[in-house]
N, C-alpha and C positions, 0 to 999 in steps of 0.2 A: 505493500500500501505506499502513494507518495507520503510526504510530507502535506502537502494538501489537501489532499483526499482524505487525512486522515483527517485534518483539523476541523473539515465539513462536516465530517461521521459524527467527534463528539459535539460541536457545534448543535447540530440536528438532534442528539440524544436528548440535550438541556431543553433547545424547544418542544421536543415531543410530548417530555414530563411536565413542561411550565404550562397548564390552561386549569381555566376556572369557569365558573359560571354564575347566571342569573336569572330573576325572574320578581315576577310580582304580582300580588294579590291574596285570595284567600284560598285554605287547602281545608277541605272537613273532613274529618276522620270517617263519617259514615258515608257508605254509598252504595252501589250492586252489588252483586252476587259476582262471585270472581270464577266463574265456571269456563272449562276451555273446551267445551262440544259446542261450541257455535262459535260466529268469528265477531261477537262483539267486544266490545274491548272499556273497561271499566265506563264510565258514563258519557263514551261519544258514541255509543249505539253499535252499531255493525259496520265495521272498519273492512273486513272482508268478509265474500260470498260470491256467489253463483252469480252466470248473468250472461246474456249470448251479445255478441259484437261480428261486425261484417268487415268493418274498418283495419289496416294497416296504417291507421292514420298518420304515424310521424317515423323519424329514425328508429330502432330497436324498439317497435309495436307492431304485432301484430291483430288480428285477429281472436287469435290465441293467447298471447303472452306477451311480456313487459323487458328487455332486457336492463338491468340495473347495475350499471357500478359500484364497486364499493373499494375505496382504497386503503391502503394499511401498509406498513412500514416494518412486516412479517417477515422480510429474509433481514433484515437487519437485527430487531428486536426481539425475534419470537415470540413475540409475544401476539396471540390470535384473536384477541378483545371481539375486533368491529366484525372482522370475518366469522366471529363464533355467533355474535350476536345476529349479523344479517342470516346467517343459516335460520338460525331460534326464530325468527319472525319471517322469514319463508317459509320453512317447515311449517309453520302456523298456519300464516294465510292461506297459501296454497292448500294445506288439509280444510279449508273451510271453502272452495272455491274459488280462491285467488284472489283478486282486485275488479271485485266487477265483472269475474269469470275469467280474467284475463292471470295466467299464474307468473309468477315472479320468476323470470332468469337470473340469474348470479352473474355478474361478469367481476372476478377477483383481481384488481392491480396492486399486485404489490411493486412498492416503488425503493424498495432496499435503503430508504431513506434519500438515494443523490439522483433516483431515475424519476422524478416524479415527473420532470416535462416528456419523458418519452411513454410514460402510462397514459398518461393527459391526452396525449396524442393517437395513442388507440381510443380511448373512452371518447374520443369526440368523432372516430373514426364507425363505432359501433352500438354506444349505449345510448339509452331514451335521457336520463339521470345518473347522478352519480346520488347517493341516499348513505347514510350513518358511518363512514368512513372519517381517517382524517389522517395527516400525512404531516412529520415534522417541518420540512422545508418546501410547506403548501405553496407559498409566495411563486415557485417555482411554474409552476402549472397556472397560475390564475389568466395570464395575457391569452395561452393557449384555451383555455374555457370559456374564456369570453369570448372568443374571434370564432371559436364553431356556437355561441349561444347555447352551451349545454348549463342547463339549472344545474344546482347540488343542494343538496341536504344534507350538513354535514353534522356528523357528533360530536367534534371539536375542531379548532380552525388555531393559527400556532402564530403567524405572522402578519406584522402589520397591515401587508400589502393584499392578505387573504380577508383579513378581520372587514367585517361589514362588505365586502365586495360588491358588485352587482352579481345578481340570479344568482345571489347566494343566500340562504335561508337556514338559521338555525335555529331549532326548535325548544332547545335550551339552550341560551347563550354561553360561553364558557368564554366571551373577552366584548368586550363595545370599543366603538373605533373611538370614543373621544368621551368616555366617561368611567368612573371607577367602580366597578360593579361591587366591588369589596367595601366601600365608605360603611356601610350601615357595621358590618363587622370591627374594621378602624376602629372608625368611632366609640364603638361599647370596650373593645381594648382598654384605648386609654381614659376612657373620660368618667368609666361607668364602672365596669367590672374592674380594671386594677390600675386607678388614676396615680397610684405612684410612681409607674411607666411611662408617664406622660415629658418627661425629662430625660428619662434616659431610654431609649429605644436603640438599639442595632440594625443591621443591614448586613449579609454577606450573599453573593450571588458568584455562580460561577463565571469565571471570565470568560466570556463568548456574548455577541451582538447582542442575541433574545434577552437571555439574565439579563444582562447588565442595563435594559432598554426598560425590562420591568422593574428591576431596583428603582430604577430612575423615575418611573410613574410614583412608583409606593413611595417612596421619601415623599415626593410632590404631596400625596394624598395626606400623610400622616403629619405632614407641614400645615397644611391646612386646616387639621383638624388640632394646631397647638402644638405637636409632639415637637421636640429637640431630636435630631441625629445624633447621639454620643460616638457611637460604630460603623461603620462602614469599609470594608472589604469584600474583596474576591479574591476563590481561590481557583485551581488551575484545573479548569473542564474535563481532564482526564481524572479529576481525582486525585484525592491527600491520604497517601497510608499512613500519618503521622498527622493527626486533628488535634495534638496536644498544644502547641501554638496559639490555636486558634482560638480553640478553651481559657489560656490564661491573658490572651489581651480580651477578650469576652470579659472575663472576670476583673482585670484590670480597670477598663471604662466604668464598670459597674452597670453592664446591661442589664437591662430588667425585663426589656421585651425584645422578642426577635423577629426577623421576618428572614425568613431560608431561601431563595431563588436559585432552584438547580438540580439535580438527578436526585430523587430519592431514598435511595439507599445513603447515599451520604450525609444528609441529616442524620439517621440514627447514631452514624460515626461520629459525629459532632456530636452530642450528646451524651454519647458513652463518656468520650474525653470529660464534658462538659460536669459529669455524674463524677467520673473519678476524682477529679480536683472538689468535689463536695459542693459546686457551685449549680446554685437552681434559678433559674429566673423565675418571673412572676408568672412566662409566658411565650408559648416558641407557637408562631403560626404556621402549622407542619403540610398546610393548604390542604385543598383535598384530593390530590396527587399519593397521601399518602392515607386517605381512610380507607381501610381496608386492614383484614385480619393479619395481610401480609406485615405491613406496619409495625403489628403490635407484637408480633415476633422479632423481629430484626432488632426491635428497639426495647425489649423486655428488659435489657436489666435500669433502664430509665424512666421507662411509665411509670411508674409509682415515686420516682423524685422530683422528676421534669414534669412540665404544665401542656401537653401540647394541645392544641385546637384549631378546628379545620373552618370554616364556611364554607358552608351547603350550597349558598347560593338560592333557596328557593325549590331546593330538591328535595322530597321524603327520603330519609335516612332510612336503610334497611330494615334496622330495629324494627320501624311502626307497619311490616306487614301484616299484622294480627288484626290492626284494624287500618291499616287503606287497603282496600277490595283490589287498586290499580296495580302497588307494590306488590302483595298476594298472587296476582295472576302472571307478572312477570314469572314469578318462581315458578309457579306452576308451569308456564313455557320451557325455561329451561331447565327443568326436570324429565320435563316429556323428550324435548330436543336437544338438549346437549346435558344430559345424564353426568352426575359429576365435577361439572364446570361451577366454580365459584364465581358468581358476579362481582364485576368490575360497577365501579362507580361512571366511567368512562360509558361501559355498558348501558346503562340507562339514556343517559342521553343520546346514544346508537337510537335504543326504542322511540325513544317519544321523536327522534329523525323520521322512522322505518314507520309512525301512525301519522306523521303528518302529511306525506308523502303519499301513504296508502288511500288515507280519508279525501285528499284531495284529487286524487289520480279517479279515484271511482267518483266522483262526484261530474269529470270530464263524460261519462255515459262513450258512447262510442267513438265522438270526436278529442280523443284523448291526445292531446300536444303540449307540446311546452307549455306555451303560452297559454293555454289553460289552468294546466298543475302548478303554475308560477303564480297568476292570478287569484287562484282556489288558495294557494297557500298562505299567500302573503294578506293577504283579506281577513286571516285570523288574528281577531283582536285581544283576546284570552285565552291562548291556548295553555290548555293546561297535560298532555297528553295521556286523557281520560283520569287523571289524578295523581300522577306523579310527582307534579312539579305545580309551584305557584305560575298565577298566572303569567304568561307574556304576550307583551301588542309587537306582533310581526310584521304588522304594515311599516313598521318601524326599526331598521336595523340598529337604529343608535338609540334606540328607544328606552332613555332612565326608568331604571326596576330601584322600585325601594324594598322589595323582600330581602331579608335572609334568614340563614338558620344553623346554627353553631353547635356544634361536635365535638364533643372532649376524652382522649384517650385517657383509658384505667383500664386496671388489673383485666378486668371482667369483660374489656369488649369497648368498642365507642358508645356514646351514650349522648344526650342531650344535655347542653349547659345551661348556665339559670342566664340566657338573655330574653327572657321576659317575654314572648312570643303573644302578638296582641290579633293574632289573623289566625285560628288553626294555629299549624304545625310552626307559623311564621310570624316573623316580625316585620312589619309593612311601612315604618313612620320617616324612615331615612332617605331623601333625594339622594341620590349618588353626586357624588361630585364630579364637575366637568375642568377635564385634565388644561392646563394653560400653555404648556409643554407643545413644543411638535416635536412627537412620536411615530409620523407616520401616515400616508392616506391609505386609505382602502383605493382598490384598483376598481377603475370604472368602466362601461361600455362606450363611451367619449375615449376613453384613452386606445382606445383600438378599433375607431373610428365607425361604432357600431350606438345603434341604441333601440330603445324599448321598443319601436317600431319593425324592427328587422327581426324580433324574436316571433317563430310562430308555433 
């Protein structure tokens, strides 16, 4: 591997693993039954079912099937979560008649991190749309995607040119182009839950363009809440074999609240170093990348000592499956179509994307076109994925969302923190902060000489 390629890959790993989510509105613990014997999902009603069509109405669409592309960095990360989620949804939907009678045919595009553009060219040639996937270097494919007018319903987005780009609808937004979707969480940390940390906030980020931008955004947002940043450091993107100097530096600066922007496994190593010198912070933002049983195992020696918290941004926690029918139904779907698979947080976002696409496509009937499915999806002003998340206004890709919900890592698993929810499972009383700095803009159709009138 050449030095340049190695650098790109390491940057991409950091990019891929740095994503969040946001939502808005009310979640009710009550809902419909969770039977998987019908094509109904949550409170959406019938999402998949039988039907008869006569038209091959668009590229990738016949009277009997729809070819959908799924992007994944599987070749490098060895993480099949988006592919597994696609197979689960397609299996469930096809078993119940497909999308209005059209079966879902999956086209898996393995970008191997650095081959995004090559896979996008293939998708432009064959696919009707992209659904439920993600790639660490996703900006590499946006120009080609817009040039061929290919709609995308991603599970997650990573780079500035992709976040909020045209013809892209994130069903459970992982980021917003110009607003901080973590505003409520950050304000809660430094002004309510741990006010003593307001003057002692620290940042540590991987030395890559993507994570450094995330760090700059975070610092701006915290300062807007009145916080003082007393520690700001970078670690090599290849990782660190000895975290002791970083832990000592954090202790010497008296950091009480820490934000870590980097590869999740490195955080558990840093925490072990902090715990070994018996330095306990008021809080550590583990990010929702670490909202998993795997993090609890990796950080087992520190979980009882350090205080890890994560903002799920308005998505139902896994432990609420018994009281939230939509989450229970997702569990049932995975049990049937991917038995033995541990559901991940990004897969919840992927299922939301698949549900949005299927519902929108079904509404188009025989005349299933890219324009129809895009218009139907973007008209959703309170999308909840049948109860999996707080409502999101999809008519505005930069719509500020005021809902958040916080999980806390404990020796007994992840549990809801005491964040004072006011709308079901969520708290929705904070308007997101609008960034003042220039961190890059999403790509538009105009950038490639196109407009919405070209979408058919």
